[in-house]
TORPAPA-743143 format. One record per residue (C-alpha): residue number from 1; x, y, z. Coordinates in nm, 2 decimals, always signed. Last residue first. Layout:
<pts>
PT num     px     py     pz
PT NUM      X      Y      Z
...
</pts>
This chain:
<pts>
PT num     px     py     pz
PT 651  +2.74 -13.75 +16.85
PT 650  +2.63 -13.47 +16.63
PT 649  +2.26 -13.44 +16.57
PT 648  +2.24 -13.10 +16.74
PT 647  +2.49 -12.96 +16.49
PT 646  +2.32 -13.05 +16.17
PT 645  +2.04 -12.80 +16.17
PT 644  +2.26 -12.50 +16.25
PT 643  +2.53 -12.64 +16.01
PT 642  +2.31 -12.62 +15.70
PT 641  +2.56 -12.41 +15.52
PT 640  +2.87 -12.35 +15.73
PT 639  +2.88 -12.31 +16.11
PT 638  +2.96 -12.66 +16.24
PT 637  +3.04 -12.89 +15.95
PT 636  +3.17 -12.60 +15.73
PT 635  +3.40 -12.49 +16.01
PT 634  +3.55 -12.84 +16.05
PT 633  +3.58 -12.89 +15.67
PT 632  +3.75 -12.55 +15.65
PT 631  +4.00 -12.65 +15.92
PT 630  +4.07 -12.98 +15.76
PT 629  +4.16 -12.82 +15.43
PT 628  +4.34 -12.55 +15.61
PT 627  +4.57 -12.78 +15.80
PT 626  +4.63 -13.03 +15.51
PT 625  +4.72 -12.75 +15.28
PT 624  +4.94 -12.60 +15.55
PT 623  +5.12 -12.94 +15.58
PT 622  +5.19 -12.95 +15.21
PT 621  +5.29 -12.58 +15.20
PT 620  +5.56 -12.64 +15.47
PT 619  +5.58 -12.39 +15.75
PT 618  +5.33 -12.48 +16.03
PT 617  +5.31 -12.26 +16.34
PT 616  +5.53 -12.29 +16.65
PT 615  +5.72 -12.59 +16.52
PT 614  +5.65 -12.86 +16.26
PT 613  +5.82 -13.20 +16.23
PT 612  +5.57 -13.41 +16.43
PT 611  +5.25 -13.28 +16.27
PT 610  +4.95 -13.30 +16.51
PT 609  +4.60 -13.24 +16.37
PT 608  +4.33 -13.31 +16.62
PT 607  +3.95 -13.33 +16.64
PT 606  +3.77 -13.31 +16.98
PT 605  +3.41 -13.39 +17.06
PT 604  +3.35 -13.35 +17.44
PT 603  +3.33 -13.66 +17.66
PT 602  +3.45 -13.46 +17.96
PT 601  +3.74 -13.71 +18.00
PT 600  +3.79 -13.67 +17.62
PT 599  +3.84 -13.29 +17.67
PT 598  +4.09 -13.34 +17.96
PT 597  +4.30 -13.59 +17.75
PT 596  +4.29 -13.36 +17.45
PT 595  +4.40 -13.07 +17.67
PT 594  +4.70 -13.26 +17.80
PT 593  +4.80 -13.35 +17.44
PT 592  +4.77 -12.99 +17.34
PT 591  +5.00 -12.85 +17.60
PT 590  +5.23 -13.15 +17.57
PT 589  +5.29 -13.02 +17.21
PT 588  +5.53 -12.77 +17.35
PT 587  +5.42 -12.40 +17.36
PT 586  +5.73 -12.20 +17.27
PT 585  +5.95 -12.49 +17.17
PT 584  +5.70 -12.64 +16.91
PT 583  +5.88 -12.95 +16.76
PT 582  +5.56 -13.17 +16.75
PT 581  +5.36 -12.90 +16.59
PT 580  +5.00 -12.84 +16.70
PT 579  +4.64 -12.81 +16.58
PT 578  +4.34 -12.87 +16.81
PT 577  +3.98 -12.87 +16.68
PT 576  +3.70 -12.84 +16.94
PT 575  +3.33 -12.92 +16.93
PT 574  +3.11 -12.71 +17.17
PT 573  +2.99 -12.73 +17.53
PT 572  +3.30 -12.61 +17.73
PT 571  +3.25 -12.54 +18.10
PT 570  +3.38 -12.88 +18.21
PT 569  +3.69 -12.80 +18.02
PT 568  +3.79 -12.55 +18.28
PT 567  +4.12 -12.66 +18.42
PT 566  +4.27 -12.73 +18.08
PT 565  +4.15 -12.39 +17.96
PT 564  +4.38 -12.22 +18.22
PT 563  +4.27 -11.88 +18.37
PT 562  +4.11 -12.01 +18.69
PT 561  +4.39 -12.27 +18.74
PT 560  +4.67 -12.02 +18.70
PT 559  +4.51 -11.75 +18.91
PT 558  +4.43 -11.99 +19.20
PT 557  +4.77 -12.16 +19.20
PT 556  +4.96 -11.84 +19.22
PT 555  +5.20 -11.70 +18.96
PT 554  +5.02 -11.39 +18.85
PT 553  +5.01 -11.32 +18.48
PT 552  +5.18 -11.07 +18.25
PT 551  +5.46 -10.95 +18.49
PT 550  +5.52 -11.30 +18.63
PT 549  +5.54 -11.45 +18.29
PT 548  +5.78 -11.18 +18.16
PT 547  +6.00 -11.23 +18.47
PT 546  +6.01 -11.61 +18.40
PT 545  +6.13 -11.53 +18.04
PT 544  +6.39 -11.28 +18.17
PT 543  +6.53 -11.54 +18.41
PT 542  +6.58 -11.77 +18.11
PT 541  +6.46 -12.12 +18.02
PT 540  +6.10 -12.07 +18.12
PT 539  +6.00 -11.91 +17.79
PT 538  +6.17 -12.20 +17.59
PT 537  +5.91 -12.46 +17.66
PT 536  +5.81 -12.67 +17.97
PT 535  +5.80 -12.59 +18.35
PT 534  +5.67 -12.24 +18.40
PT 533  +5.46 -12.24 +18.08
PT 532  +5.31 -12.56 +18.22
PT 531  +5.13 -12.35 +18.49
PT 530  +4.94 -12.17 +18.21
PT 529  +4.79 -12.50 +18.08
PT 528  +4.62 -12.43 +17.75
PT 527  +4.90 -12.25 +17.56
PT 526  +4.80 -12.26 +17.20
PT 525  +4.98 -12.40 +16.89
PT 524  +4.65 -12.37 +16.70
PT 523  +4.32 -12.38 +16.88
PT 522  +3.99 -12.43 +16.69
PT 521  +3.66 -12.35 +16.85
PT 520  +3.30 -12.44 +16.77
PT 519  +2.94 -12.31 +16.79
PT 518  +3.02 -11.99 +16.98
PT 517  +2.86 -11.72 +17.19
PT 516  +2.66 -11.92 +17.45
PT 515  +2.96 -12.05 +17.64
PT 514  +3.11 -11.70 +17.70
PT 513  +3.39 -11.77 +17.96
PT 512  +3.47 -12.12 +17.84
PT 511  +3.41 -12.01 +17.48
PT 510  +3.67 -11.73 +17.53
PT 509  +3.93 -11.96 +17.69
PT 508  +3.95 -12.21 +17.41
PT 507  +4.01 -11.98 +17.11
PT 506  +4.19 -11.73 +17.35
PT 505  +4.47 -11.99 +17.41
PT 504  +4.49 -12.04 +17.04
PT 503  +4.52 -11.67 +16.99
PT 502  +4.79 -11.67 +17.25
PT 501  +4.97 -11.91 +17.00
PT 500  +4.74 -11.94 +16.70
PT 499  +4.37 -11.86 +16.67
PT 498  +4.02 -11.98 +16.58
PT 497  +3.68 -11.88 +16.71
PT 496  +3.35 -12.00 +16.56
PT 495  +3.02 -11.82 +16.50
PT 494  +2.71 -11.95 +16.33
PT 493  +2.40 -11.89 +16.54
PT 492  +2.47 -11.53 +16.61
PT 491  +2.48 -11.46 +16.23
PT 490  +2.74 -11.19 +16.19
PT 489  +2.74 -10.85 +16.02
PT 488  +2.41 -10.73 +16.17
PT 487  +2.58 -10.44 +16.35
PT 486  +2.46 -10.59 +16.68
PT 485  +2.62 -10.92 +16.59
PT 484  +2.95 -10.75 +16.51
PT 483  +2.94 -10.56 +16.84
PT 482  +2.86 -10.89 +17.03
PT 481  +3.17 -11.04 +16.87
PT 480  +3.38 -10.74 +16.96
PT 479  +3.25 -10.76 +17.32
PT 478  +3.36 -11.12 +17.33
PT 477  +3.72 -11.03 +17.23
PT 476  +3.73 -10.74 +17.48
PT 475  +3.60 -10.97 +17.75
PT 474  +3.88 -11.21 +17.67
PT 473  +4.14 -10.94 +17.72
PT 472  +3.95 -10.83 +18.04
PT 471  +4.00 -11.16 +18.21
PT 470  +4.17 -11.48 +18.10
PT 469  +4.49 -11.31 +17.99
PT 468  +4.42 -11.01 +18.22
PT 467  +4.74 -11.01 +18.42
PT 466  +4.88 -10.73 +18.20
PT 465  +4.64 -10.63 +17.93
PT 464  +4.60 -10.27 +18.07
PT 463  +4.98 -10.24 +18.01
PT 462  +4.94 -10.22 +17.63
PT 461  +4.63  -9.99 +17.60
PT 460  +4.79  -9.76 +17.86
PT 459  +5.13  -9.77 +17.70
PT 458  +5.01  -9.65 +17.36
PT 457  +4.80  -9.79 +17.07
PT 456  +5.05 -10.00 +16.87
PT 455  +5.08 -10.31 +17.10
PT 454  +4.79 -10.52 +17.20
PT 453  +4.74 -10.57 +17.58
PT 452  +4.38 -10.45 +17.54
PT 451  +4.22 -10.61 +17.24
PT 450  +4.32 -10.54 +16.88
PT 449  +4.05 -10.76 +16.74
PT 448  +4.02 -10.95 +16.41
PT 447  +3.68 -11.06 +16.27
PT 446  +3.66 -11.28 +15.96
PT 445  +3.33 -11.32 +15.77
PT 444  +3.33 -11.67 +15.63
PT 443  +3.23 -11.78 +15.27
PT 442  +3.54 -11.97 +15.15
PT 441  +3.72 -11.67 +15.02
PT 440  +3.66 -11.51 +15.36
PT 439  +3.85 -11.79 +15.53
PT 438  +4.15 -11.79 +15.30
PT 437  +4.17 -11.41 +15.29
PT 436  +4.16 -11.36 +15.66
PT 435  +4.40 -11.65 +15.72
PT 434  +4.65 -11.52 +15.47
PT 433  +4.64 -11.16 +15.59
PT 432  +4.72 -10.88 +15.34
PT 431  +4.71 -10.55 +15.51
PT 430  +4.54 -10.36 +15.79
PT 429  +4.74 -10.45 +16.10
PT 428  +4.68 -10.70 +16.38
PT 427  +4.87 -10.65 +16.71
PT 426  +5.14 -10.79 +16.94
PT 425  +5.16 -10.82 +17.31
PT 424  +4.92 -11.12 +17.34
PT 423  +5.13 -11.24 +17.17
PT 422  +4.90 -11.40 +16.92
PT 421  +4.60 -11.25 +16.74
PT 420  +4.24 -11.33 +16.79
PT 419  +4.06 -11.46 +16.47
PT 418  +3.68 -11.47 +16.52
PT 417  +3.53 -11.67 +16.24
PT 416  +3.18 -11.56 +16.13
PT 415  +2.89 -11.72 +15.94
PT 414  +2.74 -11.41 +15.78
PT 413  +2.42 -11.23 +15.87
PT 412  +2.49 -10.92 +15.66
PT 411  +2.76 -10.79 +15.43
PT 410  +2.77 -11.06 +15.16
PT 409  +2.87 -11.01 +14.80
PT 408  +3.22 -11.16 +14.85
PT 407  +3.31 -11.28 +15.20
PT 406  +3.38 -11.00 +15.44
PT 405  +3.71 -10.92 +15.61
PT 404  +3.66 -10.71 +15.92
PT 403  +3.94 -10.55 +16.12
PT 402  +3.88 -10.43 +16.48
PT 401  +4.02 -10.15 +16.70
PT 400  +3.93 -10.12 +17.06
PT 399  +3.88  -9.78 +17.22
PT 398  +3.89  -9.81 +17.60
PT 397  +3.62  -9.63 +17.79
PT 396  +3.56  -9.88 +18.08
PT 395  +3.24  -9.99 +17.91
PT 394  +3.44 -10.07 +17.59
PT 393  +3.45  -9.84 +17.29
PT 392  +3.41  -9.98 +16.94
PT 391  +3.64  -9.98 +16.63
PT 390  +3.65 -10.01 +16.25
PT 389  +3.89 -10.11 +15.97
PT 388  +3.76 -10.30 +15.66
PT 387  +3.97 -10.56 +15.49
PT 386  +3.90 -10.60 +15.12
PT 385  +3.85 -10.95 +14.96
PT 384  +4.08 -11.09 +14.69
PT 383  +3.99 -11.15 +14.33
PT 382  +4.04 -10.78 +14.23
PT 381  +4.39 -10.78 +14.38
PT 380  +4.51 -11.06 +14.13
PT 379  +4.70 -11.36 +14.27
PT 378  +4.94 -11.56 +14.06
PT 377  +5.20 -11.28 +14.07
PT 376  +5.26 -11.34 +14.44
PT 375  +5.57 -11.13 +14.54
PT 374  +5.54 -10.92 +14.23
PT 373  +5.85 -10.78 +14.06
PT 372  +5.99 -10.47 +13.89
PT 371  +5.73 -10.21 +13.78
PT 370  +5.88  -9.88 +13.67
PT 369  +5.80  -9.54 +13.82
PT 368  +5.98  -9.24 +13.66
PT 367  +5.99  -8.92 +13.87
PT 366  +6.29  -8.81 +13.65
PT 365  +6.51  -8.72 +13.96
PT 364  +6.35  -8.95 +14.21
PT 363  +6.38  -9.25 +13.99
PT 362  +6.16  -9.52 +14.15
PT 361  +6.20  -9.89 +14.07
PT 360  +5.88 -10.08 +14.18
PT 359  +5.81 -10.38 +14.39
PT 358  +5.47 -10.55 +14.45
PT 357  +5.35 -10.70 +14.78
PT 356  +5.09 -10.93 +14.94
PT 355  +4.81 -10.73 +14.76
PT 354  +4.45 -10.75 +14.85
PT 353  +4.47 -10.60 +15.20
PT 352  +4.76 -10.39 +15.09
PT 351  +5.12 -10.38 +14.95
PT 350  +5.34 -10.15 +14.75
PT 349  +5.72 -10.18 +14.80
PT 348  +5.93  -9.90 +14.65
PT 347  +6.29  -9.95 +14.55
PT 346  +6.50  -9.63 +14.53
PT 345  +6.68  -9.40 +14.30
PT 344  +6.84  -9.05 +14.33
PT 343  +6.92  -9.07 +14.70
PT 342  +7.30  -9.02 +14.65
PT 341  +7.37  -9.35 +14.84
PT 340  +7.11  -9.53 +14.65
PT 339  +6.78  -9.60 +14.83
PT 338  +6.62  -9.90 +15.00
PT 337  +6.30 -10.07 +15.10
PT 336  +6.08  -9.76 +15.03
PT 335  +5.73  -9.78 +15.17
PT 334  +5.38  -9.78 +15.03
PT 333  +5.05  -9.91 +15.18
PT 332  +4.77  -9.93 +14.93
PT 331  +4.43  -9.76 +14.88
PT 330  +4.56  -9.50 +14.64
PT 329  +4.87  -9.61 +14.47
PT 328  +4.90  -9.29 +14.25
PT 327  +4.79  -9.09 +14.55
PT 326  +5.06  -9.25 +14.77
PT 325  +5.31  -9.18 +14.50
PT 324  +5.21  -8.81 +14.49
PT 323  +5.23  -8.79 +14.87
PT 322  +5.59  -8.93 +14.84
PT 321  +5.68  -8.66 +14.58
PT 320  +5.53  -8.39 +14.81
PT 319  +5.75  -8.53 +15.10
PT 318  +6.06  -8.55 +14.89
PT 317  +6.06  -8.19 +14.79
PT 316  +6.36  -8.07 +14.98
PT 315  +6.28  -8.28 +15.28
PT 314  +5.93  -8.15 +15.36
PT 313  +5.99  -8.21 +15.73
PT 312  +5.71  -8.30 +15.98
PT 311  +5.55  -8.56 +15.75
PT 310  +5.27  -8.79 +15.85
PT 309  +5.20  -9.13 +15.68
PT 308  +4.88  -9.33 +15.71
PT 307  +4.80  -9.70 +15.73
PT 306  +4.43  -9.78 +15.80
PT 305  +4.33  -9.82 +16.16
PT 304  +4.56  -9.62 +16.39
PT 303  +4.85  -9.75 +16.19
PT 302  +5.11  -9.48 +16.16
PT 301  +5.42  -9.43 +15.94
PT 300  +5.64  -9.14 +16.04
PT 299  +5.80  -8.84 +15.88
PT 298  +6.13  -8.67 +15.76
PT 297  +6.37  -8.88 +15.96
PT 296  +6.75  -8.84 +15.88
PT 295  +6.94  -9.16 +15.82
PT 294  +7.03  -9.07 +15.46
PT 293  +7.00  -9.19 +15.10
PT 292  +6.65  -9.06 +15.05
PT 291  +6.53  -8.87 +15.36
PT 290  +6.37  -9.12 +15.59
PT 289  +6.01  -9.22 +15.66
PT 288  +6.01  -9.39 +16.00
PT 287  +5.81  -9.69 +16.12
PT 286  +5.50  -9.80 +16.32
PT 285  +5.48  -9.50 +16.55
PT 284  +5.22  -9.55 +16.82
PT 283  +4.86  -9.46 +16.73
PT 282  +4.58  -9.28 +16.92
PT 281  +4.67  -8.91 +16.97
PT 280  +4.97  -8.92 +16.74
PT 279  +5.30  -8.78 +16.86
PT 278  +5.57  -8.60 +16.67
PT 277  +5.89  -8.39 +16.71
PT 276  +5.91  -8.37 +17.09
PT 275  +6.22  -8.18 +17.19
PT 274  +6.49  -8.32 +17.42
PT 273  +6.70  -8.24 +17.72
PT 272  +6.86  -8.55 +17.87
PT 271  +7.19  -8.51 +17.69
PT 270  +7.43  -8.79 +17.61
PT 269  +7.33  -8.79 +17.24
PT 268  +7.18  -8.45 +17.15
PT 267  +6.81  -8.51 +17.13
PT 266  +6.52  -8.51 +16.89
PT 265  +6.20  -8.69 +16.99
PT 264  +5.94  -8.92 +16.83
PT 263  +5.67  -8.99 +17.08
PT 262  +5.48  -9.32 +17.15
PT 261  +5.13  -9.31 +17.28
PT 260  +5.06  -9.23 +17.64
PT 259  +5.00  -9.41 +17.97
PT 258  +5.37  -9.36 +18.07
PT 257  +5.57  -9.20 +17.80
PT 256  +5.71  -9.45 +17.54
PT 255  +6.01  -9.31 +17.35
PT 254  +6.11  -9.31 +16.98
PT 253  +6.45  -9.16 +16.93
PT 252  +6.60  -8.92 +16.68
PT 251  +6.97  -8.81 +16.73
PT 250  +7.11  -8.47 +16.68
PT 249  +7.46  -8.39 +16.54
PT 248  +7.32  -8.09 +16.35
PT 247  +7.42  -8.17 +15.99
PT 246  +7.46  -8.54 +16.07
PT 245  +7.09  -8.57 +16.15
PT 244  +7.04  -8.92 +16.30
PT 243  +6.76  -9.17 +16.31
PT 242  +6.56  -9.45 +16.49
PT 241  +6.74  -9.48 +16.82
PT 240  +6.51  -9.66 +17.07
PT 239  +6.39  -9.50 +17.40
PT 238  +6.24  -9.64 +17.71
PT 237  +6.52  -9.50 +17.92
PT 236  +6.42  -9.16 +17.79
PT 235  +6.10  -9.18 +18.00
PT 234  +6.28  -9.29 +18.32
PT 233  +6.56  -9.03 +18.28
PT 232  +6.89  -9.19 +18.39
PT 231  +7.02  -9.32 +18.06
PT 230  +7.28  -9.58 +18.16
PT 229  +7.64  -9.50 +18.06
PT 228  +7.85  -9.71 +17.81
PT 227  +8.21  -9.60 +17.80
PT 226  +8.39  -9.32 +17.98
PT 225  +8.41  -9.11 +17.66
PT 224  +8.04  -9.15 +17.63
PT 223  +7.82  -9.40 +17.45
PT 222  +7.45  -9.39 +17.56
PT 221  +7.26  -9.67 +17.74
PT 220  +6.90  -9.77 +17.72
PT 219  +6.72 -10.03 +17.94
PT 218  +6.42 -10.25 +17.90
PT 217  +6.30 -10.44 +18.21
PT 216  +6.30 -10.82 +18.17
PT 215  +6.35 -10.87 +18.55
PT 214  +6.70 -10.99 +18.48
PT 213  +6.79 -10.67 +18.30
PT 212  +6.71 -10.59 +17.94
PT 211  +6.91 -10.45 +17.65
PT 210  +6.99 -10.13 +17.46
PT 209  +7.28  -9.96 +17.30
PT 208  +7.33  -9.60 +17.20
PT 207  +7.56  -9.37 +16.99
PT 206  +7.83  -9.57 +16.83
PT 205  +8.00  -9.38 +16.55
PT 204  +8.05  -9.57 +16.22
PT 203  +7.88  -9.33 +15.98
PT 202  +7.53  -9.48 +16.01
PT 201  +7.48  -9.27 +16.33
PT 200  +7.51  -9.59 +16.53
PT 199  +7.30  -9.83 +16.74
PT 198  +7.41 -10.12 +16.96
PT 197  +7.21 -10.44 +17.04
PT 196  +7.02 -10.60 +17.32
PT 195  +6.95 -10.94 +17.48
PT 194  +7.19 -10.87 +17.76
PT 193  +7.34 -10.54 +17.87
PT 192  +7.63 -10.30 +17.83
PT 191  +7.75 -10.44 +17.49
PT 190  +8.12 -10.51 +17.48
PT 189  +8.34 -10.28 +17.25
PT 188  +8.51 -10.27 +16.91
PT 187  +8.61 -10.64 +16.87
PT 186  +8.79 -10.70 +16.54
PT 185  +8.67 -10.96 +16.29
PT 184  +8.84 -11.13 +15.99
PT 183  +8.57 -11.26 +15.76
PT 182  +8.80 -11.22 +15.46
PT 181  +8.58 -11.03 +15.22
PT 180  +8.32 -10.88 +15.45
PT 179  +8.57 -10.76 +15.70
PT 178  +8.38 -10.74 +16.03
PT 177  +8.41 -10.46 +16.29
PT 176  +8.25 -10.61 +16.60
PT 175  +8.02 -10.47 +16.87
PT 174  +7.99 -10.73 +17.14
PT 173  +7.74 -10.95 +17.31
PT 172  +7.65 -11.00 +17.68
PT 171  +7.56 -11.35 +17.79
PT 170  +7.20 -11.45 +17.87
PT 169  +7.13 -11.65 +17.55
PT 168  +7.08 -11.96 +17.77
PT 167  +7.44 -11.93 +17.90
PT 166  +7.61 -11.93 +17.56
PT 165  +7.46 -11.86 +17.23
PT 164  +7.61 -11.51 +17.20
PT 163  +7.42 -11.21 +17.06
PT 162  +7.63 -10.99 +16.84
PT 161  +7.62 -10.64 +16.70
PT 160  +7.78 -10.59 +16.36
PT 159  +7.97 -10.31 +16.20
PT 158  +8.07 -10.34 +15.83
PT 157  +8.41 -10.36 +15.65
PT 156  +8.56 -10.38 +15.31
PT 155  +8.45 -10.05 +15.16
PT 154  +8.50  -9.85 +15.47
PT 153  +8.35  -9.50 +15.42
PT 152  +8.00  -9.64 +15.38
PT 151  +8.02  -9.82 +15.71
PT 150  +7.74 -10.07 +15.65
PT 149  +7.62 -10.01 +16.01
PT 148  +7.41 -10.22 +16.25
PT 147  +7.42 -10.56 +16.09
PT 146  +7.28 -10.80 +16.35
PT 145  +7.48 -11.12 +16.44
PT 144  +7.39 -11.43 +16.62
PT 143  +7.66 -11.61 +16.82
PT 142  +7.88 -11.91 +16.84
PT 141  +8.18 -11.77 +16.65
PT 140  +8.41 -11.97 +16.42
PT 139  +8.71 -11.77 +16.30
PT 138  +8.77 -11.59 +15.97
PT 137  +9.13 -11.58 +15.86
PT 136  +9.46 -11.40 +15.91
PT 135  +9.70 -11.50 +15.63
PT 134  +9.95 -11.76 +15.75
PT 133  +9.82 -12.01 +15.50
PT 132  +9.78 -12.39 +15.47
PT 131  +9.42 -12.44 +15.58
PT 130  +9.08 -12.28 +15.54
PT 129  +8.81 -12.55 +15.52
PT 128  +8.62 -12.40 +15.82
PT 127  +8.67 -12.03 +15.91
PT 126  +8.30 -11.95 +15.96
PT 125  +8.09 -12.25 +16.07
PT 124  +7.97 -12.11 +16.40
PT 123  +7.91 -11.77 +16.26
PT 122  +8.07 -11.49 +16.05
PT 121  +8.23 -11.44 +15.71
PT 120  +8.10 -11.75 +15.51
PT 119  +8.24 -11.66 +15.17
PT 118  +8.13 -11.60 +14.81
PT 117  +8.39 -11.44 +14.60
PT 116  +8.18 -11.45 +14.28
PT 115  +7.81 -11.45 +14.21
PT 114  +7.83 -11.14 +13.98
PT 113  +7.67 -10.93 +14.26
PT 112  +7.95 -11.02 +14.50
PT 111  +7.90 -11.25 +14.80
PT 110  +7.90 -11.24 +15.18
PT 109  +7.76 -11.51 +15.41
PT 108  +7.66 -11.44 +15.77
PT 107  +7.58 -11.70 +16.04
PT 106  +7.35 -11.65 +16.33
PT 105  +7.18 -11.98 +16.39
PT 104  +6.87 -11.89 +16.20
PT 103  +6.64 -12.19 +16.17
PT 102  +6.45 -12.30 +15.85
PT 101  +6.09 -12.42 +15.89
PT 100  +6.01 -12.80 +15.86
PT  99  +6.19 -12.91 +16.18
PT  98  +6.35 -13.23 +16.30
PT  97  +6.56 -13.30 +15.99
PT  96  +6.71 -12.95 +16.01
PT  95  +6.70 -12.67 +15.76
PT  94  +6.94 -12.39 +15.81
PT  93  +6.92 -12.01 +15.77
PT  92  +7.22 -11.80 +15.66
PT  91  +7.20 -11.43 +15.69
PT  90  +7.32 -11.23 +15.39
PT  89  +7.60 -10.98 +15.33
PT  88  +7.59 -10.82 +14.98
PT  87  +7.88 -10.70 +14.78
PT  86  +7.94 -10.48 +14.47
PT  85  +7.83 -10.12 +14.58
PT  84  +7.90 -10.18 +14.94
PT  83  +7.77 -10.39 +15.23
PT  82  +7.42 -10.43 +15.08
PT  81  +7.20 -10.60 +15.33
PT  80  +7.04 -10.94 +15.36
PT  79  +6.76 -11.14 +15.54
PT  78  +6.78 -11.51 +15.50
PT  77  +6.94 -11.74 +15.23
PT  76  +6.91 -12.11 +15.26
PT  75  +7.12 -12.39 +15.41
PT  74  +7.05 -12.76 +15.43
PT  73  +7.26 -12.89 +15.13
PT  72  +7.40 -12.67 +14.85
PT  71  +7.35 -12.30 +14.90
PT  70  +7.21 -12.08 +14.63
PT  69  +7.35 -11.73 +14.57
PT  68  +7.30 -11.60 +14.22
PT  67  +7.46 -11.37 +13.97
PT  66  +7.41 -11.13 +13.68
PT  65  +7.03 -11.17 +13.61
PT  64  +6.89 -10.92 +13.37
PT  63  +6.72 -10.58 +13.37
PT  62  +6.92 -10.39 +13.11
PT  61  +7.00 -10.15 +13.26
PT  60  +6.91 -10.26 +13.62
PT  59  +7.15 -10.54 +13.66
PT  58  +7.01 -10.83 +13.86
PT  57  +7.13 -11.03 +14.15
PT  56  +6.93 -11.33 +14.28
PT  55  +6.95 -11.46 +14.64
PT  54  +6.79 -11.79 +14.73
PT  53  +6.52 -11.92 +14.95
PT  52  +6.42 -12.28 +14.88
PT  51  +6.12 -12.45 +14.72
PT  50  +6.25 -12.47 +14.36
PT  49  +6.34 -12.10 +14.38
PT  48  +6.19 -11.88 +14.65
PT  47  +6.31 -11.52 +14.64
PT  46  +6.56 -11.28 +14.79
PT  45  +6.63 -11.01 +14.53
PT  44  +6.94 -10.79 +14.51
PT  43  +6.92 -10.52 +14.25
PT  42  +7.20 -10.36 +14.05
PT  41  +7.34 -10.03 +13.91
PT  40  +7.21  -9.78 +14.17
PT  39  +7.54  -9.70 +14.33
PT  38  +7.43  -9.81 +14.68
PT  37  +7.27 -10.13 +14.53
PT  36  +6.89 -10.15 +14.52
PT  35  +6.70 -10.38 +14.75
PT  34  +6.42 -10.64 +14.69
PT  33  +6.30 -10.87 +14.97
PT  32  +6.08 -11.18 +15.00
PT  31  +5.96 -11.25 +14.64
PT  30  +5.79 -11.59 +14.60
PT  29  +5.50 -11.57 +14.85
PT  28  +5.45 -11.90 +15.00
PT  27  +5.15 -12.09 +14.86
PT  26  +4.85 -12.15 +15.08
PT  25  +4.63 -11.90 +14.89
PT  24  +4.71 -12.06 +14.56
PT  23  +4.66 -12.41 +14.70
PT  22  +4.31 -12.31 +14.82
PT  21  +4.19 -12.20 +14.47
PT  20  +4.08 -11.84 +14.44
PT  19  +3.71 -11.80 +14.43
PT  18  +3.56 -11.78 +14.08
PT  17  +3.56 -11.49 +13.84
PT  16  +3.26 -11.46 +13.60
PT  15  +3.13 -11.13 +13.72
PT  14  +3.49 -11.00 +13.73
PT  13  +3.54 -11.07 +13.36
PT  12  +3.54 -10.72 +13.21
PT  11  +3.73 -10.57 +13.51
PT  10  +4.02 -10.82 +13.50
PT   9  +4.25 -10.66 +13.23
PT   8  +4.19 -10.30 +13.32
PT   7  +4.22 -10.35 +13.70
PT   6  +4.53 -10.56 +13.66
PT   5  +4.69 -10.30 +13.44
PT   4  +4.65 -10.04 +13.72
PT   3  +4.81 -10.28 +13.98
PT   2  +5.09 -10.38 +13.74
PT   1  +5.20 -10.03 +13.65
</pts>
């Protein structure tokens, strides 16, 4: 196995190893997805080839390429699913002149594993170049599509759930039966709400659908003989279908009880009587462990700190086998990407803090484990730095999880970069993190904080961040810094804060509130003027976006000014580096430009890197090389070797 071989080969020369070159850390991972065909004869692999995303098909015995999907022009291959034992349906992403990163406009392309019978079967360009025939053909549809059921009993068809472009994305979609050979589609039913999708039992039967109302409240509906009916129970209304047991006719949902962590429940669709199958004291459910080849849950993935799996069903011996795999890959995260229909084979993804991802072919009958592919074969785990999970408790008794990535051979008094995550309603996980590796490889301790408002720790942790963007969220970040200093991990005279999106906002707001804590700040695609979120960018373009802003921050002049970095630059006393993409629709570049003007007015040192054809986060390797090169230079100047002495002399 690759991981074990790497240990044996590298161990003798570890003492001589150097830090990983910057360009190796900036490179995109090559392998994006690997899935086995339903009959177990082929693999479909989405990978980078000559700088673009393509789909490669490989036979398993022997392991060799049988076909390839590579578009000519601006299109690339996105996420994909096997539709049957010979055919794959893939999302199509498009490169535009104005933007470096590919954009998904909702099209689907189908192709056989030998590279034949390729066809655009859904989307705004489906049906083009088809003339001179009375045969029913694909038609152009201006919508996004999500594959919700491969319909195992229908070789030529799949079920998709659509999301129309029209009316600022606020039109109801449909469930459609789509022929994956001809592209002919047949409407099954309208969806009951906007910005949602339908869910099935994976045998073609619709069970639930979700969506949001105009106030951005999540809603769940069940399918009855009358049509879609709203779930009345307030707790059940938060549910999402995650599994189905065809032997009992019971569905599995994750629900979010008020002030508690997520629960996995079992319920008969249409009923309001349910039994709780699993709930963790601290962690929400990250994912589901399924019985091989079925939609029946056997266990759950959790991320309270390090990743763990808990089983509530032994699954005819699958749970012990899974535990054996976890022991063999001790210290890594494991999950199956796909199984054959009969559950005899599967593809296992192995990843971790020092491994972006390796893929293995697993034979569940013979217990054979064969290495397939590595997503980043140029990086060896032993050269990367481990991520350590820990936590502290705030004065109001909230447990806040943190992740620490130390530079090599240094556990005390390190120059530290605080890396708050975006969202703010997202979270950091234990695993490979490009920023954490890149910064720690260059001598910096990296601190990541799952402050209040982060997902993954229950509803109380999540909702306690509402209307606290510039308040208790920032206090949690600062308290994490004080905690790292008290532990002796960080040198209090050499601390910088750097983040993207909401993390970029925090990178400016935290030094404003805690001016003696930092020596520099770097904001990347941040929102620096909260009032501008109501007037510029894609959030304000829908009623649901405005409702989200109102829920998470108060819309009054005093709140917006008090909590906006642009209104408080007079409280900053450190050098600032601002990074932004000119095509950023979430936080338009006007956010950064306005902040630059305000900083210059205060005569504060400000460095900028604005790339006109990047969006909300840079995509191209060339632009990322420039970003990280300049970021490291900025950090080294202010908190690197000798920075404490040099900083006072800066003009």
